[in-house]
N, CA and C atoms as a LAMMPS dump frame, in Angstrom:
ITEM: TIMESTEP
0
ITEM: NUMBER OF ATOMS
642
ITEM: BOX BOUNDS ff ff ff
-5.0000000000000000e+02 5.0000000000000000e+02
-5.0000000000000000e+02 5.0000000000000000e+02
-5.0000000000000000e+02 5.0000000000000000e+02
ITEM: ATOMS id mol type element x y z
1 1 1 N 85.836 353.809 280.143
2 1 2 C 85.924 354.406 278.834
3 1 3 C 86.092 355.866 278.957
4 2 1 N 85.464 356.517 279.868
5 2 2 C 85.785 358.007 279.778
6 2 3 C 87.171 358.382 280.256
7 3 1 N 87.729 357.534 281.243
8 3 2 C 89.177 357.722 281.688
9 3 3 C 90.055 357.485 280.676
10 4 1 N 89.725 356.512 279.713
11 4 2 C 90.635 356.155 278.614
12 4 3 C 90.695 357.398 277.724
13 5 1 N 89.392 357.924 277.369
14 5 2 C 89.38 358.902 276.407
15 5 3 C 90.067 360.165 276.902
16 6 1 N 89.976 360.527 278.185
17 6 2 C 90.683 361.637 278.752
18 6 3 C 92.029 361.586 278.698
19 7 1 N 92.546 360.304 278.813
20 7 2 C 94.008 360.115 279.02
21 7 3 C 94.639 360.387 277.53
22 8 1 N 93.91 360.37 276.507
23 8 2 C 94.374 360.715 275.096
24 8 3 C 94.216 362.216 274.834
25 9 1 N 93.504 363.06 275.664
26 9 2 C 93.427 364.356 275.38
27 9 3 C 94.629 365.244 275.877
28 10 1 N 94.938 366.261 275.324
29 10 2 C 96.054 367.068 275.864
30 10 3 C 95.703 367.781 277.193
31 11 1 N 96.663 367.56 278.098
32 11 2 C 96.595 368.029 279.644
33 11 3 C 97.487 369.101 279.746
34 12 1 N 97.029 370.126 280.535
35 12 2 C 97.793 371.149 281.262
36 12 3 C 98.831 371.966 280.333
37 13 1 N 99.533 371.12 279.482
38 13 2 C 100.647 371.727 278.647
39 13 3 C 101.637 372.231 279.473
40 14 1 N 102.296 373.345 279.191
41 14 2 C 103.523 373.866 279.777
42 14 3 C 103.088 375.252 280.329
43 15 1 N 101.919 375.367 280.897
44 15 2 C 101.508 376.76 281.317
45 15 3 C 102.522 377.433 282.295
46 16 1 N 102.807 376.542 283.321
47 16 2 C 103.704 377.145 284.208
48 16 3 C 105.1 377.467 283.741
49 17 1 N 105.654 376.766 282.923
50 17 2 C 106.868 376.925 282.222
51 17 3 C 106.746 378.195 281.503
52 18 1 N 105.672 378.526 280.746
53 18 2 C 105.483 379.609 279.994
54 18 3 C 105.255 380.859 280.854
55 19 1 N 104.654 380.733 281.971
56 19 2 C 104.594 381.873 282.944
57 19 3 C 105.878 382.286 283.363
58 20 1 N 106.702 381.256 283.744
59 20 2 C 108.086 381.584 284.424
60 20 3 C 108.952 382.222 283.258
61 21 1 N 108.825 381.708 282.016
62 21 2 C 109.63 382.272 280.866
63 21 3 C 109.24 383.663 280.588
64 22 1 N 107.948 383.961 280.808
65 22 2 C 107.584 385.432 280.545
66 22 3 C 107.868 386.249 281.685
67 23 1 N 107.91 385.768 282.798
68 23 2 C 108.384 386.571 283.947
69 23 3 C 109.821 386.998 283.795
70 24 1 N 110.618 386.141 283.237
71 24 2 C 112.104 386.38 283.125
72 24 3 C 112.187 387.608 281.97
73 25 1 N 111.388 387.573 280.928
74 25 2 C 111.397 388.674 280.073
75 25 3 C 110.929 389.972 280.692
76 26 1 N 110.026 389.865 281.749
77 26 2 C 109.796 391.15 282.472
78 26 3 C 110.963 391.635 283.236
79 27 1 N 111.698 390.846 283.932
80 27 2 C 112.959 391.238 284.579
81 27 3 C 113.912 391.682 283.689
82 28 1 N 114.216 391.049 282.538
83 28 2 C 115.103 391.571 281.57
84 28 3 C 114.757 392.973 281.049
85 29 1 N 113.352 393.076 280.728
86 29 2 C 112.92 394.299 280.272
87 29 3 C 113.046 395.448 281.327
88 30 1 N 112.733 395.106 282.499
89 30 2 C 112.803 396.108 283.516
90 30 3 C 114.344 396.598 283.783
91 31 1 N 115.158 395.531 283.605
92 31 2 C 116.624 395.93 283.886
93 31 3 C 117.156 396.81 282.684
94 32 1 N 116.769 396.46 281.549
95 32 2 C 117.161 397.393 280.372
96 32 3 C 116.563 398.717 280.482
97 33 1 N 115.349 398.847 280.916
98 33 2 C 114.653 400.128 281.119
99 33 3 C 115.406 401.024 282.151
100 34 1 N 115.755 400.315 283.187
101 34 2 C 116.529 401.051 284.269
102 34 3 C 117.759 401.532 283.854
103 35 1 N 118.666 400.634 283.012
104 35 2 C 119.789 401.092 282.501
105 35 3 C 119.707 402.366 281.716
106 36 1 N 118.524 402.408 280.847
107 36 2 C 118.433 403.421 279.898
108 36 3 C 118.283 404.884 280.543
109 37 1 N 117.648 404.738 281.82
110 37 2 C 117.271 405.828 282.592
111 37 3 C 118.622 406.396 283.147
112 38 1 N 119.63 405.741 283.108
113 38 2 C 120.9 406.451 283.463
114 38 3 C 121.41 407.592 282.407
115 39 1 N 120.84 407.547 281.227
116 39 2 C 120.991 408.409 280.328
117 39 3 C 122.328 408.229 279.465
118 40 1 N 122.695 409.157 278.837
119 40 2 C 123.91 409.092 277.964
120 40 3 C 123.685 408.487 276.516
121 41 1 N 124.765 408.194 275.856
122 41 2 C 124.706 407.657 274.387
123 41 3 C 124.307 406.367 274.338
124 42 1 N 124.15 405.546 275.463
125 42 2 C 123.729 404.009 275.409
126 42 3 C 122.14 403.998 275.401
127 43 1 N 121.47 405.124 275.705
128 43 2 C 120.087 405.117 275.673
129 43 3 C 119.316 404.417 274.543
130 44 1 N 119.825 404.687 273.237
131 44 2 C 119.1 403.937 272.247
132 44 3 C 119.359 402.338 272.184
133 45 1 N 120.55 401.991 272.643
134 45 2 C 120.884 400.593 272.75
135 45 3 C 119.899 399.903 273.692
136 46 1 N 119.639 400.462 274.903
137 46 2 C 118.728 399.871 275.878
138 46 3 C 117.337 400.009 275.525
139 47 1 N 117.005 400.925 274.674
140 47 2 C 115.577 401.038 274.118
141 47 3 C 115.47 399.747 273.118
142 48 1 N 116.537 399.583 272.391
143 48 2 C 116.239 398.291 271.562
144 48 3 C 116.228 397.143 272.224
145 49 1 N 116.995 397.044 273.44
146 49 2 C 116.785 395.697 274.225
147 49 3 C 115.47 395.599 274.715
148 50 1 N 114.841 396.659 275.256
149 50 2 C 113.412 396.546 275.578
150 50 3 C 112.497 396.079 274.673
151 51 1 N 112.639 396.536 273.31
152 51 2 C 111.892 396.177 272.169
153 51 3 C 112.057 394.57 271.947
154 52 1 N 113.492 394.08 272.189
155 52 2 C 113.722 392.709 271.86
156 52 3 C 112.914 391.934 272.97
157 53 1 N 113.031 392.285 274.081
158 53 2 C 112.324 391.452 275.234
159 53 3 C 110.811 391.563 275.117
160 54 1 N 110.44 392.615 274.68
161 54 2 C 108.9 392.683 274.455
162 54 3 C 108.505 391.718 273.309
163 55 1 N 109.211 391.649 272.253
164 55 2 C 108.983 390.657 271.149
165 55 3 C 109.005 389.18 271.831
166 56 1 N 109.954 388.967 272.58
167 56 2 C 109.905 387.464 273.197
168 56 3 C 108.901 387.232 274.135
169 57 1 N 108.333 388.387 274.727
170 57 2 C 107.145 388.152 275.626
171 57 3 C 105.919 387.887 274.864
172 58 1 N 105.823 388.634 273.764
173 58 2 C 104.788 388.395 272.891
174 58 3 C 104.628 386.961 272.265
175 59 1 N 105.69 386.504 272.054
176 59 2 C 105.723 385.095 271.501
177 59 3 C 105.188 384.052 272.5
178 60 1 N 105.73 384.36 273.822
179 60 2 C 105.297 383.324 274.864
180 60 3 C 103.833 383.581 275.047
181 61 1 N 103.283 384.66 275.061
182 61 2 C 101.809 384.969 275.278
183 61 3 C 100.895 384.404 274.192
184 62 1 N 101.537 384.431 272.809
185 62 2 C 100.863 383.671 271.917
186 62 3 C 100.73 382.286 272.165
187 63 1 N 101.805 381.596 272.543
188 63 2 C 101.776 380.212 272.804
189 63 3 C 100.918 379.856 273.991
190 64 1 N 100.781 380.756 275.023
191 64 2 C 99.918 380.399 276.093
192 64 3 C 98.425 380.428 275.598
193 65 1 N 98.141 381.506 274.839
194 65 2 C 96.797 381.555 274.425
195 65 3 C 96.345 380.55 273.416
196 66 1 N 97.224 380.011 272.694
197 66 2 C 97.026 378.941 271.689
198 66 3 C 96.847 377.767 272.625
199 67 1 N 97.566 377.512 273.648
200 67 2 C 97.624 376.32 274.466
201 67 3 C 96.229 376.178 275.195
202 68 1 N 95.732 377.374 275.565
203 68 2 C 94.402 377.408 276.23
204 68 3 C 93.368 376.777 275.412
205 69 1 N 93.368 377.122 274.169
206 69 2 C 92.349 376.64 273.199
207 69 3 C 92.629 375.225 272.985
208 70 1 N 93.843 374.644 273.076
209 70 2 C 94.1 373.216 272.665
210 70 3 C 94.154 372.258 273.699
211 71 1 N 94.265 372.763 274.906
212 71 2 C 94.417 371.848 276.178
213 71 3 C 93.03 371.511 276.841
214 72 1 N 92.918 370.297 277.002
215 72 2 C 91.555 369.753 277.642
216 72 3 C 91.537 370.154 279.208
217 73 1 N 92.594 369.85 279.801
218 73 2 C 92.745 369.953 281.303
219 73 3 C 93.805 371.093 281.6
220 74 1 N 93.345 372.091 282.196
221 74 2 C 94.325 373.294 282.532
222 74 3 C 94.558 373.281 284.088
223 75 1 N 95.674 373.941 284.532
224 75 2 C 95.844 373.819 285.843
225 75 3 C 95.016 374.698 286.762
226 76 1 N 94.395 375.787 286.16
227 76 2 C 93.271 376.595 286.749
228 76 3 C 92.446 377.089 285.635
229 77 1 N 91.422 378.044 286.034
230 77 2 C 90.366 378.353 284.98
231 77 3 C 91.105 378.909 283.902
232 78 1 N 90.504 378.622 282.617
233 78 2 C 91.002 379.115 281.35
234 78 3 C 91.029 380.62 281.336
235 79 1 N 89.855 381.327 281.965
236 79 2 C 89.923 382.821 282.048
237 79 3 C 91 383.263 282.788
238 80 1 N 91.273 382.673 283.951
239 80 2 C 92.33 383.162 284.868
240 80 3 C 93.725 383.067 284.088
241 81 1 N 93.865 382.047 283.388
242 81 2 C 95.15 381.816 282.685
243 81 3 C 95.288 382.945 281.586
244 82 1 N 94.2 383.262 280.785
245 82 2 C 94.375 384.371 279.924
246 82 3 C 94.6 385.597 280.479
247 83 1 N 93.802 385.941 281.54
248 83 2 C 93.988 387.166 282.323
249 83 3 C 95.328 387.391 282.843
250 84 1 N 95.896 386.293 283.424
251 84 2 C 97.315 386.326 283.988
252 84 3 C 98.26 386.695 282.917
253 85 1 N 98.336 385.928 281.871
254 85 2 C 99.358 386.129 280.846
255 85 3 C 99.102 387.537 280.109
256 86 1 N 97.973 387.99 279.977
257 86 2 C 97.709 389.136 279.27
258 86 3 C 98.116 390.293 280.101
259 87 1 N 97.914 390.224 281.516
260 87 2 C 98.408 391.284 282.349
261 87 3 C 99.987 391.271 282.464
262 88 1 N 100.583 390.168 282.353
263 88 2 C 102.013 390.192 282.362
264 88 3 C 102.523 390.861 281.035
265 89 1 N 101.863 390.401 279.994
266 89 2 C 102.188 391.066 278.731
267 89 3 C 101.939 392.577 278.617
268 90 1 N 101.019 392.999 279.353
269 90 2 C 100.612 394.541 279.435
270 90 3 C 101.786 395.327 280.145
271 91 1 N 102.36 394.547 281.017
272 91 2 C 103.453 395.147 281.801
273 91 3 C 104.666 395.312 280.81
274 92 1 N 105.138 394.46 280.027
275 92 2 C 106.29 394.602 279.253
276 92 3 C 105.817 395.529 278.1
277 93 1 N 104.645 395.525 277.638
278 93 2 C 104.232 396.316 276.52
279 93 3 C 104.264 397.799 277.159
280 94 1 N 104.002 398.087 278.302
281 94 2 C 104.124 399.48 278.79
282 94 3 C 105.534 399.998 278.869
283 95 1 N 106.375 398.981 279.299
284 95 2 C 107.83 399.356 279.191
285 95 3 C 108.25 399.67 277.689
286 96 1 N 107.831 398.945 276.814
287 96 2 C 108.131 399.265 275.359
288 96 3 C 107.498 400.519 274.993
289 97 1 N 106.386 400.847 275.409
290 97 2 C 105.771 402.253 275.186
291 97 3 C 106.605 403.376 275.743
292 98 1 N 107.203 403.136 276.944
293 98 2 C 108.045 404.007 277.628
294 98 3 C 109.3 404.218 276.843
295 99 1 N 109.907 403.137 276.251
296 99 2 C 111.046 403.313 275.549
297 99 3 C 110.774 403.875 274.169
298 100 1 N 109.68 403.671 273.573
299 100 2 C 109.466 404.281 272.397
300 100 3 C 109.195 405.892 272.578
301 101 1 N 108.521 406.316 273.608
302 101 2 C 108.395 407.684 274.007
303 101 3 C 109.768 408.29 274.111
304 102 1 N 110.655 407.611 274.912
305 102 2 C 111.971 408.301 275.07
306 102 3 C 112.708 408.316 273.657
307 103 1 N 112.562 407.378 272.823
308 103 2 C 113.24 407.376 271.469
309 103 3 C 112.478 408.623 270.761
310 104 1 N 111.248 408.667 270.678
311 104 2 C 110.597 409.68 269.873
312 104 3 C 110.941 411.145 270.349
313 105 1 N 111.245 411.305 271.561
314 105 2 C 111.659 412.723 272.137
315 105 3 C 113.251 412.775 272.061
316 106 1 N 113.87 411.728 271.783
317 106 2 C 115.283 411.843 271.607
318 106 3 C 116.026 412.224 272.91
319 107 1 N 115.512 411.537 274.049
320 107 2 C 116.01 411.984 275.487
321 107 3 C 117.365 411.166 275.711
322 108 1 N 118.146 412.013 276.259
323 108 2 C 119.536 411.281 276.786
324 108 3 C 119.738 411.692 278.206
325 109 1 N 118.972 412.669 278.736
326 109 2 C 119.051 412.976 280.122
327 109 3 C 117.676 412.782 280.829
328 110 1 N 117.681 412.493 282.128
329 110 2 C 116.449 412.177 282.753
330 110 3 C 116.434 412.87 284.164
331 111 1 N 115.143 413.148 284.498
332 111 2 C 114.848 413.984 285.746
333 111 3 C 115.209 412.993 286.856
334 112 1 N 115.583 413.486 287.997
335 112 2 C 116.281 412.544 289.099
336 112 3 C 115.241 411.492 289.555
337 113 1 N 113.878 411.88 289.512
338 113 2 C 112.922 410.849 290.101
339 113 3 C 112.749 409.762 289.164
340 114 1 N 113.125 409.863 287.854
341 114 2 C 112.78 408.902 286.847
342 114 3 C 113.556 407.618 287.042
343 115 1 N 114.851 407.653 287.408
344 115 2 C 115.611 406.413 287.724
345 115 3 C 114.946 405.81 289.01
346 116 1 N 114.535 406.667 289.959
347 116 2 C 113.908 406.026 291.172
348 116 3 C 112.682 405.228 290.716
349 117 1 N 111.878 405.728 290.043
350 117 2 C 110.707 404.934 289.458
351 117 3 C 111.422 403.639 288.714
352 118 1 N 112.495 403.682 287.944
353 118 2 C 112.985 402.556 287.347
354 118 3 C 113.407 401.492 288.303
355 119 1 N 113.947 402.083 289.497
356 119 2 C 114.275 401.069 290.632
357 119 3 C 112.991 400.314 291.12
358 120 1 N 112.068 401.132 291.148
359 120 2 C 110.795 400.294 291.614
360 120 3 C 110.254 399.392 290.577
361 121 1 N 110.312 399.679 289.364
362 121 2 C 110.001 398.867 288.344
363 121 3 C 110.795 397.536 288.364
364 122 1 N 112.008 397.738 288.602
365 122 2 C 113.011 396.437 288.722
366 122 3 C 112.539 395.581 289.747
367 123 1 N 112.088 396.208 290.986
368 123 2 C 111.733 395.586 292.153
369 123 3 C 110.544 394.78 291.983
370 124 1 N 109.434 395.438 291.372
371 124 2 C 108.168 394.751 291.175
372 124 3 C 108.392 393.648 290.121
373 125 1 N 109.233 393.824 289.173
374 125 2 C 109.415 392.684 288.098
375 125 3 C 110.113 391.473 288.909
376 126 1 N 111.026 391.765 289.773
377 126 2 C 111.648 390.701 290.468
378 126 3 C 110.644 389.831 291.4
379 127 1 N 109.708 390.608 291.995
380 127 2 C 108.577 390.17 292.954
381 127 3 C 107.768 389.215 291.92
382 128 1 N 107.408 389.68 290.835
383 128 2 C 106.661 388.993 289.782
384 128 3 C 107.349 387.545 289.629
385 129 1 N 108.568 387.895 289.192
386 129 2 C 109.425 386.552 288.866
387 129 3 C 109.437 385.539 289.967
388 130 1 N 109.531 386.045 291.32
389 130 2 C 109.402 385.203 292.421
390 130 3 C 108.047 384.603 292.566
391 131 1 N 106.921 385.354 292.304
392 131 2 C 105.585 384.91 292.492
393 131 3 C 105.055 383.767 291.637
394 132 1 N 105.553 383.955 290.361
395 132 2 C 105.086 383 289.245
396 132 3 C 105.247 381.554 289.486
397 133 1 N 106.524 381.054 289.841
398 133 2 C 106.791 379.733 290.22
399 133 3 C 105.857 379.092 291.394
400 134 1 N 105.5 380.02 292.305
401 134 2 C 104.802 379.628 293.495
402 134 3 C 103.345 379.177 293.163
403 135 1 N 102.897 379.591 291.893
404 135 2 C 101.536 379.251 291.437
405 135 3 C 101.385 377.607 291.326
406 136 1 N 102.621 376.911 291.128
407 136 2 C 102.569 375.477 290.964
408 136 3 C 102.059 374.882 292.202
409 137 1 N 101.907 375.535 293.34
410 137 2 C 101.481 374.964 294.545
411 137 3 C 100.768 376.119 295.312
412 138 1 N 99.595 376.551 294.844
413 138 2 C 98.95 377.589 295.532
414 138 3 C 98.785 377.612 296.978
415 139 1 N 98.261 376.337 297.403
416 139 2 C 97.884 376.225 298.917
417 139 3 C 99.075 376.302 299.749
418 140 1 N 100.265 375.745 299.268
419 140 2 C 101.343 375.688 300.065
420 140 3 C 102.24 376.973 300.031
421 141 1 N 101.914 377.91 299.006
422 141 2 C 102.688 379.067 298.944
423 141 3 C 101.707 380.306 299.132
424 142 1 N 100.571 380.057 299.696
425 142 2 C 99.584 381.234 299.825
426 142 3 C 100.079 382.412 300.617
427 143 1 N 100.78 382.112 301.803
428 143 2 C 101.177 383.113 302.612
429 143 3 C 102.25 384.028 301.847
430 144 1 N 103.212 383.416 301.145
431 144 2 C 104.161 384.171 300.339
432 144 3 C 103.644 384.941 299.22
433 145 1 N 102.713 384.324 298.592
434 145 2 C 101.948 385.009 297.442
435 145 3 C 101.341 386.299 297.894
436 146 1 N 100.509 386.094 299.111
437 146 2 C 99.703 387.373 299.653
438 146 3 C 100.857 388.426 300.123
439 147 1 N 101.914 387.97 300.64
440 147 2 C 102.996 388.883 301.063
441 147 3 C 103.551 389.723 299.929
442 148 1 N 103.794 388.978 298.676
443 148 2 C 104.311 389.612 297.483
444 148 3 C 103.239 390.624 296.875
445 149 1 N 101.974 390.139 296.942
446 149 2 C 100.927 391.184 296.444
447 149 3 C 100.746 392.384 297.353
448 150 1 N 101.12 392.264 298.536
449 150 2 C 101.095 393.445 299.485
450 150 3 C 102.243 394.339 299.293
451 151 1 N 103.478 393.658 298.936
452 151 2 C 104.59 394.485 298.595
453 151 3 C 104.529 395.303 297.305
454 152 1 N 103.942 394.492 296.37
455 152 2 C 103.69 395.256 294.975
456 152 3 C 102.925 396.459 295.227
457 153 1 N 101.723 396.266 296.082
458 153 2 C 100.801 397.285 296.327
459 153 3 C 101.489 398.497 296.966
460 154 1 N 102.314 398.139 297.921
461 154 2 C 103.121 399.185 298.721
462 154 3 C 104.122 400.092 297.666
463 155 1 N 104.711 399.269 296.812
464 155 2 C 105.544 399.806 295.833
465 155 3 C 104.882 400.757 294.844
466 156 1 N 103.711 400.314 294.558
467 156 2 C 102.876 401.127 293.548
468 156 3 C 102.361 402.417 294.257
469 157 1 N 102.149 402.343 295.495
470 157 2 C 101.953 403.527 296.237
471 157 3 C 103.039 404.577 296.169
472 158 1 N 104.357 403.935 296.442
473 158 2 C 105.579 404.733 296.436
474 158 3 C 105.696 405.307 295.026
475 159 1 N 105.451 404.622 293.982
476 159 2 C 105.646 405.179 292.644
477 159 3 C 104.699 406.399 292.444
478 160 1 N 103.378 406.346 292.984
479 160 2 C 102.463 407.477 292.947
480 160 3 C 103.041 408.678 293.478
481 161 1 N 103.838 408.563 294.663
482 161 2 C 104.456 409.591 295.344
483 161 3 C 105.478 410.126 294.5
484 162 1 N 106.413 409.355 293.893
485 162 2 C 107.52 409.749 293.136
486 162 3 C 107.001 410.455 291.929
487 163 1 N 105.857 410.026 291.219
488 163 2 C 105.284 410.681 290.177
489 163 3 C 104.93 411.979 290.542
490 164 1 N 104.174 412.126 291.541
491 164 2 C 103.613 413.446 292.147
492 164 3 C 104.822 414.477 292.262
493 165 1 N 105.852 413.951 292.934
494 165 2 C 107.017 414.821 293.301
495 165 3 C 107.663 415.156 292
496 166 1 N 107.855 414.33 291.139
497 166 2 C 108.447 414.585 289.785
498 166 3 C 107.842 415.64 289.007
499 167 1 N 106.408 415.482 288.881
500 167 2 C 105.656 416.455 288.172
501 167 3 C 105.757 417.838 288.788
502 168 1 N 105.734 417.84 290.022
503 168 2 C 105.891 418.967 290.754
504 168 3 C 107.142 419.674 290.5
505 169 1 N 108.179 419.053 290.638
506 169 2 C 109.532 419.611 290.287
507 169 3 C 109.688 420.032 288.996
508 170 1 N 109.165 419.214 288.146
509 170 2 C 109.178 419.694 286.556
510 170 3 C 108.5 420.972 286.459
511 171 1 N 107.369 421.195 287.045
512 171 2 C 106.639 422.445 286.825
513 171 3 C 107.386 423.671 287.472
514 172 1 N 108.041 423.353 288.604
515 172 2 C 108.639 424.546 289.306
516 172 3 C 109.992 424.658 288.78
517 173 1 N 110.623 423.795 287.927
518 173 2 C 111.895 423.824 287.365
519 173 3 C 111.851 424.17 285.908
520 174 1 N 112.253 423.037 285.085
521 174 2 C 112.315 423.306 283.599
522 174 3 C 111.123 423.952 282.956
523 175 1 N 110.007 423.778 283.369
524 175 2 C 108.831 424.388 282.792
525 175 3 C 108.876 425.857 282.698
526 176 1 N 109.553 426.521 283.761
527 176 2 C 109.579 427.955 283.883
528 176 3 C 110.36 428.465 282.655
529 177 1 N 111.25 427.76 282.254
530 177 2 C 112.101 428.322 280.972
531 177 3 C 111.641 427.652 279.77
532 178 1 N 111.179 426.405 279.837
533 178 2 C 110.997 425.487 278.589
534 178 3 C 109.685 424.725 278.731
535 179 1 N 108.503 425.273 278.332
536 179 2 C 107.4 424.431 278.524
537 179 3 C 107.454 423.05 277.769
538 180 1 N 108.273 422.885 276.707
539 180 2 C 108.382 421.544 276.153
540 180 3 C 109.041 420.627 277.035
541 181 1 N 109.967 420.984 277.856
542 181 2 C 110.561 420.3 278.792
543 181 3 C 109.515 419.685 279.843
544 182 1 N 108.659 420.413 280.159
545 182 2 C 107.554 419.899 281.064
546 182 3 C 106.615 418.865 280.493
547 183 1 N 106.392 419.07 279.231
548 183 2 C 105.578 418.247 278.312
549 183 3 C 106.192 416.974 278.196
550 184 1 N 107.383 416.884 277.802
551 184 2 C 108.231 415.693 277.49
552 184 3 C 108.361 414.935 278.81
553 185 1 N 108.757 415.549 279.915
554 185 2 C 108.981 415.103 281.308
555 185 3 C 107.886 414.375 281.693
556 186 1 N 106.763 415.148 281.69
557 186 2 C 105.462 414.506 282.129
558 186 3 C 104.976 413.349 281.447
559 187 1 N 105.31 413.313 280.142
560 187 2 C 104.926 412.051 279.318
561 187 3 C 105.789 410.981 279.817
562 188 1 N 106.969 411.076 279.952
563 188 2 C 107.877 410.053 280.403
564 188 3 C 107.454 409.56 281.859
565 189 1 N 107.221 410.46 282.705
566 189 2 C 106.81 410.098 284.054
567 189 3 C 105.604 409.257 284.05
568 190 1 N 104.603 409.73 283.129
569 190 2 C 103.315 408.962 283.045
570 190 3 C 103.491 407.53 282.681
571 191 1 N 104.342 407.368 281.577
572 191 2 C 104.692 405.968 281.118
573 191 3 C 105.388 405.127 282.253
574 192 1 N 106.32 405.806 282.983
575 192 2 C 106.912 404.948 283.83
576 192 3 C 106.067 404.537 285.052
577 193 1 N 105.195 405.473 285.534
578 193 2 C 104.209 405.133 286.499
579 193 3 C 103.238 404.058 286.165
580 194 1 N 102.821 404.089 284.929
581 194 2 C 101.899 403.11 284.309
582 194 3 C 102.56 401.724 284.355
583 195 1 N 103.998 401.654 284.16
584 195 2 C 104.532 400.375 284.252
585 195 3 C 104.349 399.542 285.599
586 196 1 N 104.582 400.47 286.546
587 196 2 C 104.241 400.047 288.106
588 196 3 C 102.727 399.515 288.181
589 197 1 N 101.87 400.464 287.681
590 197 2 C 100.453 400.007 287.714
591 197 3 C 100.237 398.676 286.97
592 198 1 N 100.915 398.434 285.897
593 198 2 C 100.519 397.174 285.22
594 198 3 C 101.118 395.911 286.077
595 199 1 N 102.2 396.161 286.789
596 199 2 C 102.769 395.052 287.721
597 199 3 C 101.832 394.853 288.773
598 200 1 N 101.013 395.885 289.284
599 200 2 C 100.089 395.676 290.46
600 200 3 C 98.87 394.919 289.747
601 201 1 N 98.602 395.233 288.528
602 201 2 C 97.528 394.344 287.859
603 201 3 C 97.995 392.955 287.802
604 202 1 N 99.133 392.657 287.625
605 202 2 C 99.638 391.17 287.668
606 202 3 C 99.472 390.654 289.008
607 203 1 N 99.768 391.428 290.045
608 203 2 C 99.664 390.882 291.426
609 203 3 C 98.279 390.582 291.851
610 204 1 N 97.39 391.423 291.268
611 204 2 C 96.015 391.348 291.522
612 204 3 C 95.43 390.105 291.047
613 205 1 N 95.868 389.898 289.606
614 205 2 C 95.396 388.547 289.013
615 205 3 C 95.841 387.284 289.697
616 206 1 N 97.006 387.458 290.222
617 206 2 C 97.61 386.291 291.049
618 206 3 C 96.925 386.072 292.265
619 207 1 N 96.53 387.198 292.945
620 207 2 C 95.648 387.102 294.231
621 207 3 C 94.183 386.572 293.777
622 208 1 N 93.821 386.979 292.593
623 208 2 C 92.363 386.311 292.287
624 208 3 C 92.446 384.964 292.138
625 209 1 N 93.677 384.367 291.381
626 209 2 C 93.705 382.957 291.207
627 209 3 C 93.752 382.311 292.564
628 210 1 N 94.529 382.913 293.474
629 210 2 C 94.875 382.404 294.917
630 210 3 C 93.441 382.206 295.635
631 211 1 N 92.673 383.259 295.487
632 211 2 C 91.32 383.296 296.28
633 211 3 C 90.384 382.204 295.776
634 212 1 N 90.461 381.922 294.375
635 212 2 C 89.471 381.012 293.861
636 212 3 C 89.841 379.596 294.107
637 213 1 N 91.121 379.359 294.429
638 213 2 C 91.515 377.919 294.587
639 213 3 C 91.897 377.553 296.018
640 214 1 N 91.543 378.467 297.028
641 214 2 C 91.869 378.08 298.445
642 214 3 C 90.54 377.824 299.098
């Protein structure tokens, strides 16, 4: 009787499909962010692209959180599902905050280390996109998932170094003549570095799921 009853209850849903769809918005958002860091008159267009990708990601996140409440059997712990999709959404939210800051300050030119941070963001997004489908088989993909987490951590360390170098060069360069240039530049650097931090949070969430299920 219990087995028959459970067969009628909603199971698993499309959690993995949603995770993978969200990871694609992360990659798209990261690529748009990187393009806008090339500067020029296309910056507002790429800022708008980031906003569109963030809207799409929000919709997927809402669907996942709704499915968690409605689904009887989930692929792993409900709290882990919520934490993972929320951390992924935080990453693209931070991209959007970066684009909004750039729009607010009407920036068209960017300090040399900013595109380098953009490159790291693209790489961490790509690693996230690779990692998410591997969650369908945690045990079989444990080694690769651990390697991805290690690489994201290494890239986060690299982003910290770029941030420090960028702030130092701002202080010894534009700030000498224009204090506002330092304030604006430091704000953008801070937002960019936080994007990488959010991707490290995603990697940590994936590692936590992996540890619990092995």
